N, C-alpha and C positions, 0 to 999 in steps of 0.2 A: 145291425152292427155285428161284426165278426167277434166271436168269442176267443178268448186265449185259453190254452189248455191250463188246468190248475197248476201244473208244475212250474209254469212261467209267471203265473199271476202274482203281482207285487214286485217282481223283479224290474220291470219296466215301467217308467212313466212317460206316457206318450201325449202329445198335444194333439187333441182330436181334430181341431181345425187344420193344423199342418199335415196331419196325416191324410185327412180327406182332400185337401189341395194337391198333395203330392200323389195320390192316387188318381186323381182327375188329370194332372199333368202327364203322367207316365201311361195312363190307360190301363193300370194294373187294378183289377177289380177287388180281389181279396187282400185282405190285411196279411194273411199268411204268405201269399205270394210276394207282396211288398217287402216283408222282412226277409223272406228267403233270398230275394234278389239283392237287398242292402247287405246282408251278411256275406253273400257270394262276392259282391265288390270289395268289401271290407277285407276278406281272405285274400283275394287276389292282389289287391294293392299292398297289404302287409307282406305277402310273398315276394313281390316285385321289389318293394323297398329293402327287404332282406338281402337281395341280390345287389343293392346299390343302385338301383334304378330309379328314375324320375317318373312320378305319376302326373300326367299332364294332358291337357286339351289342346288339340292341334288345329290351328286355322290353315286349312289346306291351301287356300288361296294366296295366303301370305308366307306360309311356311313359319309363321310365329306361333309359339306355344305359351301356354299359361300353366305353371306348376300348381298342383294341388298342395296347398299348405295346411298340414294337419300335425300336431306336436308328436304323436305316436309314430307317424311315418318317418319324420326327420330323425327320431331316436333309433328307429330300426335301420335307417339309412346309414347313420353315423357309426351304429355298432358294426354294421357290415363292413364299412370302409376301414375301421380300426382293426378288425379281425383279420382283413386282407393284408394290412401292412404289418403283421406280426413276423 
């Protein structure tokens, strides 16, 4: 099992079964790499939401998309829209 550095221990509560399943689904072997990728996606989605953009999954065959619904993204997007309207 991967060990977390002392400075982060106690900050995160992780469900071991969920982490193991996610590692298997993604093919990401190390917990450090899994968390790095997750934080990268979080940073990117926050940056895009601040620009007023939608974070979504696109079905290329139909052109339909499904928006990622997360409260913090909606707050960032609304804040961006309200600042643009000033």
